[in-house]
C-alpha positions as CSV (number, residue, x, y, z in Angstrom):
1,X,-3.0,-15.4,-46.9
2,X,-3.7,-18.6,-45.0
3,X,-1.3,-20.0,-42.3
4,X,0.7,-23.1,-43.3
5,X,1.6,-26.1,-41.1
6,X,4.3,-28.6,-41.3
7,X,5.7,-31.4,-39.0
8,X,9.3,-32.3,-38.1
9,X,10.7,-35.2,-36.0
10,X,13.8,-35.3,-33.8
11,X,13.3,-39.0,-33.1
12,X,10.6,-41.6,-33.4
13,X,8.8,-40.3,-30.3
14,X,9.6,-36.6,-30.5
15,X,7.7,-34.5,-33.0
16,X,7.0,-30.8,-33.4
17,X,4.2,-29.1,-35.3
18,X,5.2,-25.8,-36.9
19,X,2.8,-23.0,-38.0
20,X,4.0,-20.5,-40.5
21,X,1.7,-17.5,-40.3
22,X,0.9,-14.8,-42.8
23,X,3.8,-12.7,-41.5
24,X,6.2,-15.6,-42.2
25,X,6.8,-16.1,-38.5
26,X,7.3,-19.7,-37.4
27,X,5.7,-20.9,-34.2
28,X,6.7,-24.3,-32.7
29,X,4.3,-26.7,-30.9
30,X,5.8,-29.9,-29.5
31,X,3.6,-33.0,-30.0
32,X,3.7,-36.3,-28.3
33,X,3.7,-39.5,-30.3
34,X,0.3,-40.4,-29.1
35,X,-1.2,-37.1,-30.1
36,X,0.5,-37.2,-33.5
37,X,-0.9,-40.7,-34.1
38,X,-4.4,-39.4,-33.2
39,X,-4.1,-36.6,-35.6
40,X,-2.8,-38.8,-38.5
41,X,-5.5,-41.4,-37.8
42,X,-8.2,-38.8,-37.7
43,X,-6.8,-37.4,-40.9
44,X,-7.2,-40.7,-42.7
45,X,-10.7,-41.1,-41.4
46,X,-12.1,-37.6,-41.9
47,X,-9.7,-35.0,-43.4
48,X,-12.0,-32.1,-43.3
49,X,-13.1,-32.7,-39.7
50,X,-9.5,-33.2,-38.6
51,X,-8.3,-30.0,-40.3
52,X,-10.9,-28.1,-38.3
53,X,-9.8,-30.0,-35.2
54,X,-6.2,-29.1,-36.0
55,X,-7.0,-25.4,-36.0
56,X,-8.7,-25.8,-32.6
57,X,-5.8,-27.8,-31.3
58,X,-3.4,-25.1,-32.4
59,X,-5.5,-22.5,-30.7
60,X,-5.3,-24.4,-27.5
61,X,-1.6,-25.1,-27.8
62,X,-0.8,-21.4,-28.4
63,X,-2.2,-20.6,-25.0
64,X,-1.0,-23.8,-23.3
65,X,1.3,-21.9,-20.9
66,X,-0.8,-18.7,-20.6
67,X,-1.9,-17.6,-17.1
68,X,-4.8,-16.0,-15.5
69,X,-5.9,-12.5,-14.5
70,X,-7.7,-11.7,-11.3
71,X,-8.3,-8.4,-9.5
72,X,-8.0,-7.1,-5.9
73,X,-11.2,-5.9,-4.5
74,X,-10.2,-3.4,-1.7
75,X,-12.9,-1.4,0.1
76,X,-11.1,1.5,1.9
77,X,-13.6,4.0,0.6
78,X,-16.9,5.5,1.5
79,X,-18.4,5.7,-2.0
80,X,-18.2,2.2,-3.5
81,X,-21.0,0.3,-5.2
82,X,-22.8,-2.4,-3.2
83,X,-21.3,-5.9,-3.2
84,X,-24.1,-7.1,-5.5
85,X,-23.3,-4.4,-8.0
86,X,-19.6,-5.3,-7.8
87,X,-20.3,-8.9,-8.6
88,X,-22.3,-7.9,-11.7
89,X,-19.4,-5.6,-12.7
90,X,-16.9,-8.4,-12.3
91,X,-19.1,-10.7,-14.5
92,X,-19.6,-8.0,-17.1
93,X,-15.8,-7.7,-17.5
94,X,-15.2,-11.4,-17.6
95,X,-13.2,-11.4,-14.3
96,X,-13.4,-14.8,-12.7
97,X,-10.9,-14.5,-9.9
98,X,-11.1,-11.9,-7.1
99,X,-8.9,-11.3,-4.0
100,X,-10.3,-9.8,-0.8
101,X,-8.6,-8.3,2.2
102,X,-11.0,-9.8,4.7
103,X,-14.0,-12.1,5.0
104,X,-16.8,-9.6,4.8
105,X,-20.1,-11.4,5.1
106,X,-22.0,-9.2,2.6
107,X,-19.3,-9.6,0.0
108,X,-19.0,-13.4,0.4
109,X,-22.7,-13.7,0.2
110,X,-22.9,-11.6,-3.0
111,X,-20.2,-13.8,-4.5
112,X,-22.2,-17.0,-3.8
113,X,-23.1,-18.9,-6.9
114,X,-21.2,-16.4,-9.1
115,X,-18.6,-19.0,-10.3
116,X,-16.0,-16.4,-9.4
117,X,-13.0,-17.9,-7.5
118,X,-12.3,-16.0,-4.3
119,X,-9.2,-15.4,-2.1
120,X,-10.0,-14.3,1.4
121,X,-7.8,-12.9,4.1
122,X,-7.0,-13.3,7.8
123,X,-5.8,-9.8,8.7
124,X,-2.4,-9.1,10.4
125,X,-4.2,-8.0,13.5
126,X,-5.4,-11.6,14.1
127,X,-2.1,-13.3,13.5
128,X,-1.1,-13.5,17.1
129,X,-4.4,-15.3,18.1
130,X,-4.2,-17.5,15.0
131,X,-0.6,-18.5,15.9
132,X,-1.2,-19.3,19.6
133,X,-4.6,-21.0,19.6
134,X,-5.8,-23.8,17.3
135,X,-9.3,-23.2,18.7
136,X,-9.1,-19.6,17.3
137,X,-8.4,-20.8,13.7
138,X,-11.0,-23.6,14.0
139,X,-13.6,-21.0,14.9
140,X,-12.4,-18.6,12.3
141,X,-12.5,-21.2,9.5
142,X,-15.9,-22.4,10.6
143,X,-17.3,-18.9,10.6
144,X,-15.6,-17.4,7.6
145,X,-14.9,-20.3,5.3
146,X,-17.2,-23.3,5.9
147,X,-20.2,-21.0,6.3
148,X,-19.9,-19.9,2.7
149,X,-18.0,-22.7,0.9
150,X,-18.6,-24.2,-1.6
151,X,-21.4,-21.9,-2.9
152,X,-18.9,-19.1,-2.6
153,X,-15.9,-20.6,-4.5
154,X,-13.2,-19.8,-1.9
155,X,-9.9,-21.1,-3.4
156,X,-7.3,-19.7,-1.1
157,X,-6.7,-17.9,2.2
158,X,-4.1,-15.1,2.5
159,X,-2.8,-15.3,6.1
160,X,-1.7,-11.7,6.7
161,X,-0.5,-9.3,4.1
162,X,3.1,-8.1,3.6
163,X,3.7,-9.1,7.2
164,X,7.5,-8.5,7.1
165,X,6.9,-4.8,6.8
166,X,4.1,-4.7,9.3
167,X,5.1,-2.0,11.9
168,X,3.4,-4.1,14.6
169,X,6.1,-6.7,14.2
170,X,3.9,-9.7,13.5
171,X,6.5,-11.7,11.5
172,X,7.1,-14.2,14.3
173,X,3.4,-15.2,14.3
174,X,3.1,-15.8,10.5
175,X,4.1,-19.4,9.9
176,X,2.5,-20.8,13.1
177,X,-0.7,-19.0,12.0
178,X,-0.5,-20.4,8.5
179,X,0.0,-23.9,9.9
180,X,-3.0,-23.6,12.3
181,X,-5.3,-22.3,9.5
182,X,-4.2,-25.2,7.4
183,X,-4.9,-27.7,10.2
184,X,-8.3,-26.2,10.6
185,X,-9.0,-26.7,6.9
186,X,-7.9,-30.3,7.3
187,X,-10.3,-30.7,10.3
188,X,-13.2,-29.6,8.2
189,X,-12.2,-31.6,5.1
190,X,-11.5,-28.7,2.7
191,X,-7.7,-28.5,2.8
192,X,-7.4,-30.2,-0.6
193,X,-9.5,-27.5,-2.2
194,X,-8.4,-24.3,-0.4
195,X,-4.7,-23.2,-0.4
196,X,-3.0,-21.3,2.4
197,X,-0.4,-18.6,1.6
198,X,0.7,-15.1,2.7
199,X,1.5,-12.2,0.3
200,X,5.1,-11.1,0.5
201,X,6.3,-7.7,-0.6
202,X,9.3,-7.6,-3.0
203,X,11.2,-5.7,-0.2
204,X,11.7,-9.2,1.4
205,X,14.6,-9.5,-1.1
206,X,18.1,-8.5,-0.2
207,X,19.1,-8.3,-3.8
208,X,17.0,-8.3,-7.0
209,X,19.5,-7.3,-9.7
210,X,20.5,-9.1,-11.7
211,X,17.6,-11.5,-11.5
212,X,19.9,-14.5,-11.2
213,X,21.4,-13.0,-8.0
214,X,18.1,-12.7,-6.3
215,X,18.3,-13.4,-2.6
216,X,16.1,-13.0,0.5
217,X,17.1,-10.7,3.4
218,X,19.4,-12.7,5.7
219,X,17.6,-11.8,8.8
220,X,14.4,-13.3,7.4
221,X,15.7,-16.5,6.0
222,X,16.0,-18.8,9.0
223,X,13.2,-17.3,11.2
224,X,10.5,-17.2,8.6
225,X,11.4,-17.7,4.9
226,X,12.6,-21.3,5.1
227,X,9.8,-22.4,7.4
228,X,7.2,-20.7,5.2
229,X,8.6,-22.2,2.0
230,X,8.7,-25.6,3.6
231,X,5.1,-25.3,4.6
232,X,4.0,-24.2,1.1
233,X,5.9,-27.1,-0.4
234,X,4.4,-29.7,2.0
235,X,0.9,-28.3,1.6
236,X,1.0,-28.0,-2.2
237,X,0.5,-24.2,-2.0
238,X,2.2,-21.3,-3.7
239,X,4.3,-18.3,-2.7
240,X,2.3,-15.2,-3.0
241,X,4.3,-12.1,-4.0
242,X,3.3,-8.4,-4.5
243,X,5.3,-6.9,-7.3
244,X,5.2,-3.2,-8.3
245,X,7.6,-2.2,-11.1
246,X,6.2,1.4,-10.5
247,X,8.1,1.7,-7.3
248,X,11.4,0.6,-8.8
249,X,10.9,2.9,-11.7
250,X,10.1,6.0,-9.5
251,X,13.2,5.3,-7.5
252,X,15.5,4.7,-10.5
253,X,14.3,6.8,-13.4
254,X,17.9,7.5,-14.4
255,X,18.6,3.8,-15.0
256,X,15.2,2.1,-15.7
257,X,13.5,3.0,-18.9
258,X,9.8,3.7,-18.9
259,X,9.3,1.3,-21.8
260,X,11.0,-1.5,-19.9
261,X,8.6,-0.8,-16.9
262,X,5.5,-0.7,-19.1
263,X,6.1,-3.8,-21.3
264,X,6.6,-1.6,-24.4
265,X,9.2,-2.4,-27.1
266,X,12.7,-2.0,-25.8
267,X,16.1,-3.5,-26.3
268,X,15.8,-5.5,-23.1
269,X,18.2,-6.2,-20.2
270,X,20.6,-9.2,-20.4
271,X,21.4,-11.0,-17.2
272,X,25.2,-11.2,-17.1
273,X,25.2,-14.5,-15.2
274,X,23.0,-16.6,-17.4
275,X,22.5,-14.7,-20.6
276,X,18.7,-14.5,-20.2
277,X,17.1,-11.4,-21.8
278,X,14.4,-9.6,-20.0
279,X,12.0,-7.4,-21.9
280,X,10.1,-6.2,-18.8
281,X,10.9,-5.2,-15.3
282,X,8.0,-7.3,-14.1
283,X,9.4,-10.5,-15.3
284,X,12.9,-9.6,-14.1
285,X,11.5,-9.1,-10.6
286,X,9.6,-12.4,-10.6
287,X,12.7,-14.3,-11.6
288,X,14.7,-12.6,-8.9
289,X,12.2,-14.2,-6.4
290,X,12.5,-17.6,-8.2
291,X,16.3,-17.3,-7.9
292,X,16.0,-16.4,-4.2
293,X,13.9,-19.5,-3.7
294,X,16.3,-21.7,-5.7
295,X,19.2,-20.5,-3.5
296,X,17.4,-22.0,-0.5
297,X,16.6,-25.2,-2.5
298,X,12.9,-24.4,-2.9
299,X,12.8,-23.8,-6.6
300,X,9.9,-26.3,-7.0
301,X,7.4,-24.0,-5.1
302,X,5.0,-22.3,-7.5
303,X,4.3,-18.6,-7.4
304,X,1.3,-16.3,-7.8
305,X,1.5,-12.5,-8.2
306,X,-1.1,-11.4,-5.7
307,X,-0.8,-7.6,-6.3
308,X,0.6,-5.5,-9.2
309,X,-0.5,-2.3,-10.7
310,X,0.2,1.2,-11.8
311,X,-1.4,4.4,-10.5
312,X,-3.3,6.8,-12.8
313,X,-2.4,9.8,-10.6
314,X,0.3,10.6,-8.2
315,X,2.2,13.3,-6.3
316,X,4.6,15.5,-8.1
317,X,7.5,13.3,-7.1
318,X,5.8,10.2,-8.3
319,X,7.2,10.2,-11.8
320,X,5.3,8.2,-14.3
321,X,2.0,8.1,-12.4
322,X,-0.6,8.9,-15.1
323,X,-3.7,7.4,-16.7
324,X,-1.8,6.8,-20.0
325,X,1.0,4.9,-18.2
326,X,-1.5,2.9,-16.1
327,X,-3.4,1.9,-19.2
328,X,-0.2,0.8,-20.9
329,X,1.1,-1.1,-17.9
330,X,-2.1,-3.0,-17.1
331,X,-3.1,-3.4,-20.7
332,X,0.2,-4.8,-21.8
333,X,0.4,-7.0,-18.7
334,X,-3.0,-8.5,-19.4
335,X,-1.9,-9.2,-22.9
336,X,1.4,-10.7,-21.7
337,X,-0.3,-13.0,-19.2
338,X,-3.1,-14.2,-21.3
339,X,-1.2,-14.8,-24.6
340,X,2.3,-15.6,-23.4
341,X,4.2,-18.2,-21.5
342,X,6.1,-17.9,-18.2
343,X,9.2,-15.9,-17.4
344,X,12.7,-16.3,-19.1
345,X,13.8,-18.4,-16.1
346,X,10.5,-20.4,-15.8
347,X,9.0,-20.4,-19.3
348,X,6.7,-23.3,-18.5
349,X,5.2,-21.8,-15.4
350,X,2.0,-19.8,-16.2
351,X,1.8,-16.2,-14.8
352,X,-1.2,-16.0,-12.5
353,X,-1.7,-12.4,-11.6
354,X,-4.1,-10.2,-9.5
355,X,-4.3,-6.6,-10.6
356,X,-4.4,-3.9,-8.0
357,X,-7.1,-2.7,-7.8
358,X,-10.7,-2.9,-8.8
359,X,-11.6,0.7,-7.6
360,X,-10.0,3.9,-6.7
361,X,-10.3,4.0,-2.9
362,X,-10.7,7.5,-1.6
363,X,-9.9,6.8,2.1
364,X,-6.6,5.1,1.7
365,X,-3.8,7.0,3.5
366,X,-0.5,8.0,1.9
367,X,0.4,9.7,-1.3
368,X,-2.0,10.5,-4.1
369,X,-1.1,7.3,-5.9
370,X,-2.5,5.1,-3.2
371,X,-6.0,6.3,-4.0
372,X,-5.6,6.0,-7.7
373,X,-4.7,2.4,-8.6
374,X,-8.3,1.5,-9.6
375,X,-9.4,0.1,-12.9
376,X,-12.8,1.7,-12.2
377,X,-14.1,4.7,-10.6
378,X,-16.7,4.1,-7.8
379,X,-19.3,5.0,-10.4
380,X,-18.3,1.7,-12.2
381,X,-16.9,3.7,-15.2
382,X,-13.5,2.7,-16.4
383,X,-10.6,4.9,-15.5
384,X,-9.0,3.8,-18.9
385,X,-10.2,1.5,-21.5
386,X,-8.5,-1.9,-21.5
387,X,-9.8,-5.5,-21.7
388,X,-9.2,-8.1,-19.1
389,X,-10.1,-11.2,-21.2
390,X,-8.4,-13.0,-24.0
391,X,-11.4,-12.6,-26.4
392,X,-11.1,-8.8,-26.0
393,X,-7.5,-8.9,-27.1
394,X,-8.6,-10.3,-30.5
395,X,-10.6,-7.1,-31.1
396,X,-7.9,-4.8,-29.7
397,X,-4.4,-6.4,-29.8
398,X,-2.7,-3.3,-28.4
399,X,-4.8,-3.2,-25.2
400,X,-3.2,-0.3,-23.4
401,X,-0.3,0.9,-25.6
402,X,-2.7,3.0,-27.6
403,X,-5.6,2.9,-25.2
404,X,-7.9,5.8,-24.9
405,X,-8.0,7.1,-21.4
406,X,-11.5,7.7,-20.1
407,X,-12.0,11.1,-18.6
408,X,-13.0,11.6,-15.0
409,X,-16.8,10.9,-14.9
410,X,-19.0,13.9,-14.7
411,X,-21.1,14.0,-11.5
412,X,-24.8,14.8,-11.6
413,X,-25.6,18.4,-10.8
414,X,-26.8,17.4,-7.3
415,X,-23.4,15.9,-6.6
416,X,-21.5,19.1,-7.0
417,X,-21.5,20.2,-3.4
418,X,-22.7,23.6,-2.4
419,X,-24.2,24.7,-5.7
420,X,-25.1,23.9,-9.2
421,X,-23.3,23.6,-12.5
422,X,-23.8,25.4,-15.7
423,X,-23.1,23.8,-19.0
424,X,-19.7,24.7,-20.5
425,X,-19.3,25.0,-24.3
426,X,-15.5,24.7,-23.9
427,X,-14.0,21.3,-23.0
428,X,-12.2,22.0,-19.7
429,X,-11.9,20.8,-16.2
430,X,-12.2,22.3,-12.7
431,X,-11.6,21.1,-9.2
432,X,-14.3,21.1,-6.5
433,X,-14.5,20.0,-2.9
434,X,-15.7,16.5,-1.9
435,X,-18.1,17.3,1.0
436,X,-18.1,13.6,2.0
437,X,-14.5,14.1,3.1
438,X,-15.8,15.7,6.3
439,X,-15.3,19.1,7.8
440,X,-11.9,18.5,9.4
441,X,-10.3,17.2,6.2
442,X,-11.8,20.0,4.1
443,X,-10.6,22.7,6.5
444,X,-7.1,21.2,6.6
445,X,-7.0,21.1,2.8
446,X,-8.4,24.6,2.5
447,X,-5.7,25.9,4.9
448,X,-3.0,24.2,2.8
449,X,-4.3,25.5,-0.5
450,X,-4.6,29.1,0.7
451,X,-1.3,28.9,2.5
452,X,1.6,26.8,1.4
453,X,-0.2,25.8,-1.8
454,X,-0.3,29.4,-3.1
455,X,-3.9,29.4,-4.2
456,X,-5.5,32.8,-4.8
457,X,-7.9,33.0,-2.0
458,X,-8.6,36.7,-2.0
459,X,-12.0,36.3,-3.8
460,X,-13.4,34.2,-0.9
461,X,-12.5,36.7,1.8
462,X,-15.3,38.7,3.5
463,X,-16.7,41.3,1.2
464,X,-15.0,39.9,-1.9
465,X,-16.8,38.6,-5.0
466,X,-16.8,34.9,-4.1
467,X,-17.3,35.1,-0.3
468,X,-20.9,34.1,-0.7
469,X,-22.2,31.5,-0.2
470,X,-20.2,31.6,3.1
471,X,-19.8,27.8,3.4
472,X,-16.8,25.6,3.9
473,X,-17.6,23.6,0.8
474,X,-17.9,26.6,-1.5
475,X,-14.7,28.3,-0.2
476,X,-12.8,25.0,-0.4
477,X,-14.0,24.4,-3.9
478,X,-12.8,27.9,-5.0
479,X,-9.4,27.5,-3.3
480,X,-8.9,23.9,-4.6
481,X,-9.7,25.0,-8.2
482,X,-7.4,28.0,-7.9
483,X,-4.6,25.7,-6.9
484,X,-5.5,23.2,-9.6
485,X,-5.5,25.9,-12.3
486,X,-2.2,27.4,-11.1
487,X,-0.7,23.9,-11.4
488,X,-1.9,23.7,-15.0
489,X,-4.4,21.0,-14.1
490,X,-1.5,18.6,-13.6
491,X,-2.0,15.0,-12.6
492,X,-2.6,14.7,-8.8
493,X,-3.2,18.4,-8.3
494,X,-6.9,18.0,-7.6
495,X,-7.1,15.4,-4.8
496,X,-6.1,16.9,-1.5
497,X,-6.1,13.4,0.1
498,X,-9.5,12.7,-1.2
499,X,-11.0,16.1,-0.3
500,X,-11.5,17.1,-3.9
501,X,-12.3,15.8,-7.4
502,X,-12.3,16.9,-11.0
503,X,-15.5,18.0,-12.8
504,X,-16.0,18.8,-16.5
505,X,-18.9,21.2,-16.0
506,X,-18.3,24.7,-14.8
507,X,-19.0,25.0,-11.1
508,X,-21.2,27.9,-10.0
509,X,-21.7,29.1,-6.5
510,X,-24.1,32.0,-6.4
511,X,-22.7,34.7,-8.7
512,X,-19.1,33.4,-8.4
513,X,-17.6,31.8,-11.5
514,X,-14.4,29.8,-11.2
515,X,-11.4,30.6,-13.3
516,X,-10.2,28.2,-15.9
517,X,-6.6,29.2,-15.9
518,X,-4.0,31.8,-14.7
């Protein structure tokens, strides 16, 4: 069945074009008088051509308020592809916006001529110098921006990252540093093309529920929030915010539904103050920030979401951390951003979002989840299969809700440390040591597995069946796998802070065969 179109008019200069699709759903597209006149005139001149143009116009109108998807390219790992390979990966996935956490020369050089828009960062450690000396930011901009721009399409600079929670107490340096960086951009004639902002964690809010009651922490408002928002407004920049519904869900599983956190169908949450209905925690959190800005009379400052994501693995207490949920969150978020409008409070403001992160980063400290936010493994294989571009949504409208999770990539035989692998006829998984983690980390993880972890380490004792080969990697692999199997191969039970990983071929060390269950 074909879609039908009809026009209505509220007044002589206010028209709307309606589309009735094959599901009998009506979609409204406001038209200006001049645009309508053009369409009618064109219809009189060439009806067939205009009909085709009308369909093209409708396609453009349907995405008029849609946003953009970028990705954070972090590099706290020792096993990532080269920058040149990463740029090719970004291109192959249709990713045209990337955010960095530094100004690494090799990365910026690799991005040269790629047509990928880049956000670079001045790290927290340099905020003090940037705040106190204009000469420092002049030199920094010359060395890290002008040297690469415009061949490398640098579009913004993140001055610091989540500075308000920086344990080194760098908050007082933030706004002066931002102003000096901006002044240096002006000096070199690129301030109109490169924005300056600073990613803020959602923890900067005193209150976030209901969204309409959003407010900043009182101790931050006068010293830094107001001055920063004033700078952003004057310079035509945006407020950068890092938003993670995952954290709110983990802390409030008794009151926040998983469907609400993952953009799945749900009854929604109604804001009691203004009646707006929220179908996702993500949008509710964004509008809480908008409300906090409005309370300070800065509701005209735009916003970008510079980090958001969902981990594919986590510790036992990190409820909801799984590949299925990560696929659902990121897949549904991409669909929401690329095919929808703004939030309930700001429906005409596009959602511009950077997913966190491009890769799983095996050297990040903290809980297991910190090393498992990646869309890709370091091998460049997808952790789960979602599209990141609008064209891909046409082929797979679900994009995550029913996404097939890609299994952990199988390493080559040479990459299984300490021994070979033998082909398994049964689909199963085992846990082996990551020799690249280093002796100290492997030993600490082995001690935990055989001690508090409760792994069965009797077979690797002297004289026992799996003592040989008598190497740390072999013993650690056996202990890690014992722990993994005892924990029913649960999510996050084969990590040991990056000291282990999952394989799908049966490990074999000498004559010792690893168990597949207990």
